[in-house]
FITORRO-157781 format. One record per atom (N, C-alpha, C): x, y, z. Coordinates in pm, whole numbers, padded with zeros to 5 digits, always signed. Each point is the difference from the previous one (the first is absolute). Last residue first. Layout:
# FITORRO-157781
XYZ/...
END
This chain:
# FITORRO-157781
+13576+18555+42976/+00084-00120-00059/+00111-00091+00096/-00319+00420+00039/-00052-00109+00044/+00067-00152-00026/+00134+00468-00120/+00032-00010+00142/-00078-00125+00050/-00013+00117-00463/+00135-00040+00050/+00011-00022+00130/-00394+00131-00154/+00032-00088-00051/+00121-00081+00057/-00125+00436+00082/-00084-00083+00081/+00009-00148-00030/+00218+00336-00265/+00045+00033+00145/-00081-00109+00097/-00147+00052-00462/+00105-00065+00009/+00087-00003+00147/-00388+00258-00089/-00047-00164+00006/+00119-00098+00017/+00074+00499-00063/-00059-00052+00132/-00045-00143+00005/+00176+00172-00425/+00108-00024+00124/-00078-00016+00139/-00277+00073-00363/+00065-00120-00012/+00106-00004+00104/-00199+00377-00011/-00095-00058+00032/+00072-00129-00008/+00221+00333-00197/+00003+00005+00162/-00103-00119+00053/+00045+00047-00453/+00102-00066+00035/+00019+00014+00160/-00335+00112-00400/-00017-00065+00150/+00116-00038+00064/+00015+00135-00452/-00110+00074+00066/-00032-00027+00122/+00325-00243-00258/+00048+00130+00007/-00091+00097+00041/-00097-00473-00001/+00124+00032+00041/+00064+00117+00013/-00450-00099-00185/+00008-00013+00130/+00138+00015+00088/-00256-00003-00463/+00116+00073-00001/+00039+00019+00145/-00436-00177-00167/+00130-00086-00007/+00117+00049-00008/-00347+00210+00309/-00035-00059-00145/+00131-00091-00024/-00215+00208+00498/+00087-00039-00102/-00046-00054-00127/-00228+00090+00407/+00008+00114-00071/+00083-00005-00117/-00047-00355+00354/-00134+00016-00064/+00031+00119-00111/+00327-00365+00167/+00014+00137+00020/-00151+00059-00089/+00113-00506+00269/-00059+00091-00128/+00020+00132+00034/+00258-00501+00179/-00075+00106-00003/-00049+00101-00097/+00206-00549+00165/-00025+00115-00095/-00079+00123+00073/+00343-00490+00081/-00062+00116+00071/-00054+00101-00103/+00102-00533-00050/+00023+00115-00028/-00084+00089+00066/-00066-00474+00064/+00083+00072+00081/+00043+00139-00038/-00257-00298-00274/-00082+00018+00121/+00079+00086+00101/+00023-00110-00542/+00096+00036+00112/-00086+00055+00138/-00245-00093-00401/+00138-00080-00043/+00078-00009+00121/-00433+00221+00035/-00008-00154-00011/+00115-00053-00046/+00039+00445+00068/-00023-00038+00142/-00036-00163-00026/+00038+00274-00378/+00127-00038+00058/-00015-00066+00132/-00362+00169-00227/+00034-00132-00072/+00141-00025+00058/-00221+00391+00153/-00056-00143+00054/+00042-00133-00050/+00142+00417-00170/+00045-00001+00168/-00040-00142+00058/-00103+00170-00456/+00117-00095+00019/+00032+00008+00130/-00350+00290-00132/-00051-00152+00035/+00134-00059+00010/+00013+00430-00116/+00022-00027+00169/-00053-00147-00012/+00222+00172-00468/-00160+00008+00100/+00058-00059+00126/+00327+00226-00336/-00003-00117+00066/-00140+00005+00083/+00032+00313-00280/+00075-00084-00094/+00010-00118+00091/-00196+00396+00139/-00113-00055-00125/+00091-00085-00044/-00012+00194+00513/+00080-00065-00094/-00055-00050-00128/-00106+00205+00471/-00085+00075-00131/+00090-00047-00135/+00121-00175+00463/-00140-00016-00017/-00057+00070-00121/+00489-00223+00071/-00070+00125-00007/-00144-00010+00001/+00392-00332+00225/-00096+00054-00115/-00062+00120+00038/+00422-00369+00197/-00084+00131+00028/-00065+00035-00161/+00275-00460+00289/-00084+00070-00106/-00053+00098+00027/+00388-00315+00214/-00057+00110+00024/-00064+00039-00138/+00254-00476+00197/-00056+00073-00057/-00094+00113+00039/+00407-00412+00153/-00110+00149+00034/-00013+00064-00115/+00120-00530-00030/+00050+00125-00005/-00081+00118+00008/-00053-00510+00043/+00011+00126+00139/+00072+00091-00037/-00118-00397-00288/+00147-00002+00052/+00016+00107+00103/-00451-00074-00214/+00081-00118+00045/+00121-00001+00086/-00200+00390-00231/-00062-00042+00131/+00061-00118+00050/+00153+00115-00378/+00067+00110+00066/-00071-00046+00150/-00152-00251-00389/+00131-00017+00043/+00037+00059+00113/-00392+00156-00211/-00026-00127+00087/+00119-00038+00045/+00029+00324-00326/-00060+00037+00149/+00000-00106+00102/+00118-00094-00446/+00121+00041+00078/-00061+00036+00125/-00295-00194-00281/+00066-00090+00042/+00128+00076+00087/-00327+00268-00233/-00044-00083+00115/+00100-00108+00070/+00025+00413-00366/+00102-00080+00099/-00057-00080+00097/-00102+00185-00531/-00058-00002+00129/+00088-00078+00103/+00125+00253-00496/+00026-00120+00078/-00077+00016+00153/+00124+00312-00401/-00125-00099-00029/+00008-00096+00102/+00287+00336+00025/-00125+00062+00049/-00110-00102-00056/+00462-00072-00095/+00006+00014+00138/-00151+00015+00027/+00036-00047-00470/+00072-00066+00066/-00016+00002+00158/-00203+00279-00349/-00013-00127-00075/+00047-00123+00098/+00047+00479+00116/-00164-00062-00005/-00001-00152-00031/+00408+00218-00049/-00022-00046+00145/-00141-00051+00024/+00166+00150-00418/+00038-00131+00051/-00021-00037+00127/-00144+00401-00165/-00074-00075-00058/+00043-00140+00031/+00245+00386+00152/-00133+00005+00079/-00085-00143-00068/+00414+00093-00171/-00001-00055+00121/-00097-00009+00073/+00020+00219-00436/+00020-00148-00008/-00012-00072+00139/-00050+00489+00004/-00095-00084-00025/+00030-00126-00036/+00370+00237+00099/-00088-00025+00137/-00107-00046-00060/+00386+00068-00265/-00025-00115+00035/-00079-00011+00099/+00184+00493-00141/+00011-00127-00068/-00014-00104+00111/-00206+00447+00171/+00145-00075-00037/-00048-00128-00088/-00303+00349+00158/+00075+00054-00106/+00123-00080-00018/-00345-00075+00328/-00051-00010-00102/+00083+00060-00159/+00129+00009+00495/+00032-00102-00021/-00102-00050-00215/+00011+00429+00281/+00134-00022-00070/+00005-00138-00036/-00387+00114+00220/-00016+00076-00125/+00159-00050-00061/-00040-00152+00434/-00074-00067-00103/-00019+00071-00097/+00242+00228+00293/+00079-00121-00048/-00084-00083-00060/-00180+00365+00170/+00096+00058-00092/+00051-00164-00051/-00268-00012+00334/-00094+00029-00112/+00095+00048-00103/+00160-00089+00412/-00037-00109-00013/-00064-00014-00174/+00131+00422+00240/+00115-00091-00040/-00040-00126-00065/-00379+00316+00076/+00111+00032+00017/+00122-00076-00062/-00499-00202+00005/+00056+00124+00041/+00163-00018+00014/-00480-00338-00028/+00132+00032-00072/+00039+00142+00001/-00441-00154+00173/+00102-00036+00092/+00142+00003-00077/-00408+00115-00237/+00069+00096+00072/+00095-00020+00115/-00167-00193-00489/+00042-00033+00125/+00074+00069+00105/-00146+00084-00472/-00136-00002+00055/+00054-00092+00141/+00330+00095-00312/-00071+00159+00020/-00131-00051+00078/+00231-00355-00115/+00110+00065+00105/-00079+00144+00028/-00161-00275-00357/-00020-00084+00130/+00049+00081+00125/+00090+00141-00452/-00124+00025+00009/-00073-00032+00149/+00425-00160-00156/+00013+00147+00001/-00127+00063+00090/+00038-00446-00157/+00041-00001+00076/+00027+00161+00077/-00186-00098-00414/-00079-00068+00075/+00058-00001+00160/+00287+00116-00368/-00102+00120+00018/-00108-00062+00088/+00327-00310-00086/+00051+00123+00036/-00093+00085+00045/-00118-00363-00262/+00026-00038+00180/+00059+00115+00041/-00098-00067-00482/-00089+00091+00070/+00036-00020+00156/+00274-00223-00335/-00091+00093-00070/-00035+00111+00099/+00158-00438+00141/+00093+00079-00036/-00051+00144-00063/-00284-00325+00109/+00040+00045+00107/+00124+00104-00026/-00193-00243-00377/-00086+00113+00090/+00034+00066+00108/+00259-00356-00202/-00020+00136-00092/-00078+00080+00061/+00056-00406+00201/+00103+00083+00027/+00001+00128-00103/-00356-00309-00031/-00019+00081+00155/+00137+00072-00001/-00021-00239-00380/-00103+00104-00004/+00004+00062+00121/+00274-00371+00000/+00037+00133-00097/-00096+00094+00002/-00160-00386+00321/+00154+00031-00040/-00029+00090-00147/-00348-00052+00427/-00028+00000-00155/+00193+00024-00038/-00141+00027+00458/-00061-00136-00038/+00042-00011-00151/+00077+00403+00266/+00069-00139+00015/-00018-00110-00057/-00232+00389-00125/+00132+00005-00051/+00097-00086+00075/-00459+00008+00137/+00013-00020-00164/+00132+00015-00040/-00077+00125+00465/-00026-00161-00054/-00012-00033-00124/+00026+00464+00125/+00136-00076+00026/-00002-00157-00021/-00367+00279-00113/+00121+00045-00069/+00105-00105+00023/-00373+00024+00260/-00032-00119-00118/+00116+00058-00056/+00088+00005+00492/-00056+00092-00096/-00048-00063-00135/+00083-00205+00515/+00098+00027-00121/-00129+00070-00094/+00093-00149+00566/-00117+00042-00119/+00066+00072-00123/+00149-00408+00413/+00050+00126-00090/-00144+00051-00090/+00200-00346+00447/-00094+00036-00098/-00025+00146-00055/+00408-00286+00157/-00122-00047+00083/-00132+00008-00094/+00428+00161-00116/+00018-00150+00008/-00126-00048+00069/+00206+00494+00097/-00055-00036-00137/+00018-00173+00029/-00018+00405+00415/+00072-00083-00086/-00098-00072-00145/+00017+00374+00358/-00085+00007-00104/+00065-00103-00103/+00301+00003+00339/-00045+00140+00021/-00093-00007-00150/+00288-00374+00365/-00088+00018-00103/-00055+00155-00039/+00427-00270+00276/-00111+00126+00019/-00030+00014-00152/+00286-00402+00285/-00064+00060-00119/-00111+00058+00054/+00471-00219+00273/-00137+00042-00018/-00048+00029-00138/+00410-00204+00115/-00030+00033+00133/-00144+00024+00006/+00334-00298-00382/-00123+00112+00052/-00055-00017+00130/+00302-00322-00216/+00078+00141-00028/-00125+00091+00033/-00137-00429-00031/+00127-00014+00125/+00056+00118-00001/-00349-00076-00335/-00048+00027+00137/+00099+00015+00087/+00000-00038-00529/+00120-00003+00086/-00045+00058+00178/-00316-00056-00380/+00079-00090-00053/+00113-00018+00098/-00372+00293+00097/-00040-00150-00021/+00135-00108-00024/+00055+00477-00014/-00003-00062+00136/-00026-00142-00002/+00004+00242-00415/+00134-00012+00066/-00026-00064+00113/-00397+00083-00177/+00079-00074-00063/+00120-00043+00051/-00235+00380+00176/-00060-00144+00028/+00065-00104-00046/+00122+00422-00115/+00056-00047+00124/-00070-00107+00026/-00126+00180-00411/+00130-00071+00021/+00077-00027+00119/-00443+00174-00025/-00010-00130-00091/+00152-00049+00016/-00072+00429+00143/-00045-00095+00108/-00002-00143-00049/+00104+00344-00301/+00118-00029+00109/-00059-00074+00087/-00320+00178-00286/+00103-00121-00053/+00100-00053+00092/-00277+00288+00257/-00056-00032-00117/+00092-00109-00050/+00294+00145+00374/-00133+00093-00051/-00051-00043-00150/+00364-00211+00478/-00055+00000-00162/-00150+00052-00041/+00471-00109+00397/-00132+00113-00051/-00024-00028-00137/+00300-00310+00372/-00032+00034-00159/-00129+00066+00025/+00411-00130+00346/-00122+00052-00017/-00038+00049-00114/+00416-00369+00172/-00039+00098-00099/-00166+00059+00031/+00374-00362+00154/-00052+00084+00076/-00056+00131-00051/+00397-00240-00259/-00125-00044+00044/-00052+00081+00113/+00380+00109-00325/-00018-00146-00019/-00159-00041+00073/+00327+00446-00229/-00126-00012+00062/-00036-00172-00002/+00332+00292-00257/+00058-00072+00095/-00121-00049+00138/-00013+00254-00459/+00017+00069+00130/+00052-00087+00133/-00062-00226-00432/+00096+00146-00010/+00003+00061+00113/-00324-00348+00036/+00136-00048-00013/+00123+00124-00039/-00472+00116-00027/+00038+00004+00132/+00127-00112+00022/-00171+00118-00445/+00050+00106+00086/+00038-00021+00139/-00137-00335-00271/+00110+00033-00057/+00030+00104+00101/-00407-00160+00061/+00092-00098+00057/+00163+00079-00045/-00375+00194-00169/+00008+00040+00137/+00114-00114+00071/-00090-00039-00438/+00036+00114-00002/+00024+00032+00138/-00192-00383-00105/+00125-00023-00053/+00062+00131+00042/-00465-00015+00059/+00089-00080+00096/+00146+00008-00047/-00277+00136-00340/-00008+00093+00130/+00076-00055+00116/-00043-00292-00392/+00066+00132-00035/+00013+00101+00123/-00281-00395+00043/+00169-00033-00008/+00077+00138-00022/-00487+00047-00023/+00057-00017+00142/+00173-00030+00008/-00178+00244-00469/-00063-00139+00085/+00066+00042+00159/+00058+00214-00487/+00004+00082+00119/-00104-00127+00118/+00275-00046-00547/-00112-00002+00126/+00051+00036+00109/+00218+00250-00415/-00046-00141+00048/-00096+00010+00090/+00407+00375-00071/-00116-00065-00060/-00036-00127+00048/+00233+00413+00277/+00030-00123-00070/-00117-00060-00072/+00137+00460+00231/-00115-00048-00068/+00031-00131-00090/+00266+00264+00482/+00006-00026-00173/-00129-00060-00033/+00009+00355+00391/+00052-00101+00005/-00016-00054-00152/-00142+00379+00247/+00123+00027-00058/+00065-00138-00035/-00544+00026+00011/+00097+00111+00086/+00127+00018-00069/-00260-00451-00173/-00037+00118+00107/+00103+00094+00034/+00074-00411-00263/-00088+00084-00061/-00046+00111+00062/+00161-00369+00340/+00050+00019-00121/-00114+00085-00128/-00010+00085+00502/+00014-00103-00043/+00001+00020-00138/+00202+00275+00411/-00092+00002-00100/+00001-00147-00111/+00096+00102+00583/+00060+00005-00133/-00123+00030-00111/+00154+00011+00591/-00092+00045-00126/+00058-00009-00133/+00114-00129+00578/+00030+00010-00128/-00077-00005-00104/+00101+00089+00537/-00084+00002-00113/+00048+00012-00151/+00113-00084+00563/+00064+00032-00125/-00099-00033-00126/-00187+00097+00528/+00042-00095-00105/+00064+00050-00089/-00173+00221+00409/+00123-00087+00002/+00040-00086-00091/-00373+00328-00002/-00035-00109+00128/+00103-00081+00015/+00017+00361-00318/+00007+00031+00143/-00048-00089+00116/-00006-00150-00463/+00145+00059+00053/+00016+00049+00121/-00428-00059-00215/+00025-00128+00060/+00175+00028+00066/-00198+00383-00197/-00061-00040+00117/+00044-00121+00040/+00138+00154-00405/+00062+00075+00104/-00056-00048+00127/-00183-00214-00379/+00156-00050+00027/+00054+00116+00111/-00427+00098-00148/-00009-00113+00078/+00149-00053+00062/-00035+00375-00304/-00036+00062+00121/-00016-00164+00096/+00116-00070-00454/+00087+00115+00041/-00016+00030+00157/-00198-00305-00365/+00033-00062+00148/+00056+00127+00066/-00086+00012-00467/-00141-00031+00108/+00036-00027+00104/+00329+00035-00308/-00013+00136+00075/-00155-00030+00059/+00201-00331-00301/+00001+00002+00147/+00014+00131+00103/-00302-00115-00481/+00154-00004+00035/+00007-00017+00177/-00456-00074-00296/+00080+00093+00071/+00094-00037+00051/-00283-00272-00286/+00055+00125-00043/+00045+00114+00064/-00116-00469+00153/+00025+00003-00123/+00049+00122-00055/+00109-00056+00509/-00104-00040-00082/+00042-00011-00148/+00353-00027+00419/-00105+00102-00022/-00082-00098-00113/+00294-00135+00433/-00009-00036-00132/-00128+00081-00061/+00406+00001+00442/-00135+00066-00060/+00005-00045-00129/+00267-00204+00459/+00011+00070-00143/-00157+00007-00043/+00332-00029+00490/-00154+00001-00068/+00028+00037-00142/+00342-00170+00455/-00049+00042-00140/-00129-00018-00055/+00253+00074+00516/-00067-00062-00074/-00007+00043-00141/+00395+00235+00217/-00117-00026+00042/-00060-00110-00084/+00378+00411-00079/-00024-00148+00099/-00126+00012+00035/+00125+00363-00235/+00089-00081-00073/-00005-00149+00071/-00447+00359-00005/+00129-00040+00049/+00100-00071-00092/-00387+00222-00271/+00007-00041+00153/+00162-00025+00049/-00125-00072-00501/-00083+00083+00068/+00005-00050+00144/+00252-00106-00518/-00055-00043+00137/-00059+00142+00093/+00004-00180-00573/+00041+00099+00101/-00034-00052+00139/+00016-00112-00585/-00044-00029+00107/+00068+00104+00101/-00054-00231-00551/-00022+00134+00083/-00029-00030+00168/+00200-00320-00431/-00100+00010+00098/+00061+00131+00093/+00122-00273-00510/+00054+00096+00115/-00139+00026+00072/+00007-00480-00255/+00010+00136-00035/+00076+00080+00151/-00065-00469-00055/-00080+00035-00081/-00018+00164-00035/+00311-00207+00327/-00023-00089-00098/-00094+00005-00119/+00205+00419+00286/-00064-00142+00061/-00015-00085-00152/+00231+00504+00233/+00012-00102-00152/-00047-00134+00016/-00128+00446+00289/+00081-00096+00026/-00041-00090-00147/+00006+00543+00231/-00053-00103-00089/+00105-00128+00002/-00225+00471+00313/+00124-00074-00064/-00059-00123-00106/-00216+00521+00149/-00007-00124-00012/+00144-00075-00021/-00126+00489-00005/+00002-00077+00149/-00002-00148+00001/+00022+00298-00408/-00134-00043+00053/-00018-00061+00153/+00403+00184-00310/-00095+00100+00100/-00124-00047+00033/+00161-00231-00409/+00097+00069+00062/-00088+00108+00098/-00186-00331-00347/+00014-00027+00142/+00073+00084+00090/-00066+00094-00444/-00132-00008+00059/+00022-00046+00155/+00361+00009-00293/-00037+00116+00015/-00129+00005+00076/+00166-00424-00121/+00080+00080+00109/-00045+00129+00018/-00368-00268-00225/+00133+00013-00035/+00062+00057+00122/-00502-00181-00215/+00052+00032+00129/+00156-00022-00056/-00359+00165-00372/+00063-00118+00080/+00071+00028+00106/-00440+00213-00283/+00132+00025+00073/+00066-00118+00064/-00302-00039-00473/-00009+00083+00146/+00100-00009+00057/-00069-00234-00412/+00048+00160-00015/-00006+00081+00149/-00166-00464-00090/+00154-00009-00013/+00040+00149+00019/-00452-00058-00018/+00048-00035+00140/+00158-00002-00020/-00229+00074-00388/+00000+00114+00089/+00035-00038+00153/-00006-00313-00338/+00085+00076-00057/+00000+00126+00119/-00319-00330+00059/+00106-00028+00037/+00123+00080-00030/-00416+00113-00163/-00021+00001+00142/+00155-00039+00075/-00063-00036-00506/+00008+00123+00071/+00012+00016+00151/-00080-00399-00318/+00136+00021+00058/-00004+00122+00065/-00381-00089-00258/+00020-00115+00108/+00125+00023+00100/-00160+00295-00346/-00069-00014+00105/+00043-00097+00077/+00237-00009-00394/+00025+00126+00094/-00087+00009+00117/-00082-00338-00288/+00137-00024+00065/+00011+00102+00073/-00377+00044-00261/-00026-00100+00111/+00135-00025+00085/+00041+00292-00395/-00086+00069+00121/-00034-00108+00121/+00189-00167-00416/+00121+00078+00085/-00078+00081+00134/-00267-00269-00316/+00075-00077+00107/+00116+00074+00071/-00274+00231-00303/-00075-00065+00094/+00072-00072+00078/+00214+00153-00383/-00030+00125+00096/-00080-00055+00129/+00057-00331-00328/+00148+00026+00044/-00042+00138+00089/-00370-00136-00248/+00020-00074+00092/+00145-00010+00090/-00112+00284-00385/-00089+00037+00108/+00030-00092+00140/+00204-00043-00436/+00073+00087+00069/-00103+00029+00138/
END
């Protein structure tokens, strides 16, 4: 009898984190209503998006990072819109108000989402891509695969060059099953604690980050992205953008503890034509903490093109 009880306890402990995730809030029509977002039914699921700026003009698309949905671009999108751009922002799968399909979240997964969305919105070419953190990796891969469709790439604290990963994240990424269990068991609490210790996360951005932790599919999406999109170093893609003369502007945070400033030097080796700038006082949240400074850099970069 004792071994049956022990086996039952092991089963309960094993499935508990995954059961709890299934009991978290799911994104539905009620959650999406009144959000100000629109929704496209794409090949891998529903994607939440919105347009900012004038109804006509060159198109800029903004791709957010691993855990912060598209609201991270709220101020920057408005600013770029005032420069005359039609700005498209959207939530990656598993974040914000987009669906959270299961399975791999590698470069092909995210490139397909972006390609589907552009096709749905009848956007073909001459696109300026903004990518923040993991979104920078997505923008880089997309531009390298389709350079003829890209006007320029703006990378903000981009992943895919050099990243500092915690021991917890590294273990969960590298170890199947046990890593999944640990990540789904205590990952949310670790993220909550990190948010409390991150002064640049505030207001609507902080509220959105906290809300993510209560939605079903978010934690699996984060781990799947760490094992997929964030597990790739993109030297070949950056070198290709240099050879194809795709203009690249990279902006880094001088106080960033996630993407170290040493990434700036490595990117310079891969793509010598890339224009790079540093915001010395910015940490990893620079798109929403230093949007005015980023816009100043962009005005100069756009003027020089």
